[in-house]
N, C-alpha and C positions, 0 to 999 in steps of 0.2 A: 504493500500498499504505499501509495507517494503521499511525502508531508506536503501541504498546503501553507503558504503564508498568506492566504488570504483570510480575512476575520470571518469569523462565522456569521452569517446574514441573520440569523434569528437572536443572537447574542447583542449584535450591533444594534438592532431594532428595540430591545429591551433597554440596552444603555441610553437610548435617545430618549426617554420618558424620564421624566423631572423626579427626583426624589425629595423635593422640597417637603420639610414636616408644614402640614395644614393645620397644626394644633400646637402650636408652639407659645412661649414667653422670650421676648427678644430674642428669636433664634432660635433657642433652647427648645427640643422636643421635650412635650409633658410627658409622652410616654417613657421616654428613657429616663425622665426623673422619678415616675411614680413606681415602677416595678421593682426598685430595690426592697420599698417595704413589704409586697408580699414573700419575697423570696426569703426576708430575714425573718420573717414571722413565721414562715413555713419550718424553716430548720430551728426556730427557737419553740415550736410546738412538740417537734422532735426530740428536740433536749431535754424538754419539761417529760414527755414521755417516759425516755430513759431513765432520768433523774427519778421519776415515781416509781419506776419498775426496781431502781437501787435500794431506794428508799422508805419507800412506802408512804412517804408523808405527804396527806392531803393537799398541803401547799400546792403541791406540782398539778393537781389536778384541776384545781383551780387556775393556776397560772397559764396551762395548759390550754382552757376554755375562752380565756382572754387572746391568748398567743393564735389559736386557730380561728377565731372571730375576727381580730384583725387580719390575719391572715387571708381568709376569705373576703371579707369588705373592700380592704383594700386591693385584691386580686380583681374583683369586680371592676371598682374604679379605673384601674392600670387598664383592664381589659377592654371597657367602654372607649377608652382613648385608643388604645392601639386598634381595635374594630374601626372607629371613625378614621383612622389614619390609612388603614388597608383600603376601604373602600373609597377612601376621597382621592388618596395619590396614585396615579397611575404608576409611575416607578416601581412604586412599592407592592402593587395589585400585581403587578408583571412578574414578580419572582416567585419561583418555588419556596425557596426559604420562608418566605412570609407566609405564606399558607400551612407549611409545616411547624412554625412558631406559631400561629394563631389557633392550628389545631392542638397542639400540646399544650397550649396556653389554657385553651376553654376545659380540656379534659381536667388541668390542674384546679381548677376554679370549681369544677364541679366536684373535684375528691375533697377540695378545702370546705366547700358548703357542707357535704356529709359530714366530713369529721368535726366541725363544729357543730351544724344542728342535733348532732347525733350525742354529742358531748352536751350541749345547751339545754337539752328536753331529755336526757336522761335514756336515750335510744339505744346507746350502746356502753360497754364497757371501755375502759380504759386500756385494760389488757385483757385480752389481746386486741379487739378490735381499732380501738384509737389509735395503738401504736403500729398497726396494719397500714390504715390509712395514711398516720403520719410519713410513713416508709414510703409509701408510693407517690404521696404527694412531693416527697424530696426528691425521689426518681422523675417524675415530671418537672418539677423546677429545674433539676440538670437537663432535660431534654429540650424544654421550652428555652432556658437560657443558651442551650448550645446554639440552637437554631437562629435566638436573638444576636449572640455573637457573630454569626455569620451575616446577617445582614449589616452589621456594623463594621466588621472588619474585612468580609470579603467583597460587600457592595457599599461599603461606604455611607448606607444609611443612616440618618440622624446626625452626621458630622458637619460642624462648621467649620469649613475652608475660610482661613483669614488671608487675605492679600500679603499681610505684614508679615515677616519672619522673625 
């Protein structure tokens, strides 16, 4: 097979589309600013579950309810902003990594909601169900984060490029 120096026409068409954020403050995309909260709170929920398993201290049950609720509600907020960006910006919508990131993030928000709801309304036991949901949420956080990182580092989505050096 011969190597061609010609650019891929599909990739060229995708790269022509704008990736400027539609929802930003002073040029800073809000989605990138809000995703840190659910990420940190999903990991905090997992830590609370592990500490409860280790210590049997009821404090960690209460802390886990708050952390899981924060993960869910901040995830919903970040997800609404991210979905708006996906639907409003053609250059984001055209990239496969955007859709993979979105699907993983929706799955994460769903699991985080089940984790919080199950705890808050006494529908699940922390051990093993809450811990299991926390582990699944942490895995989905890694998956969604990996695809989000691809969008930033491979596609330059959400980066501000300054003319100053």
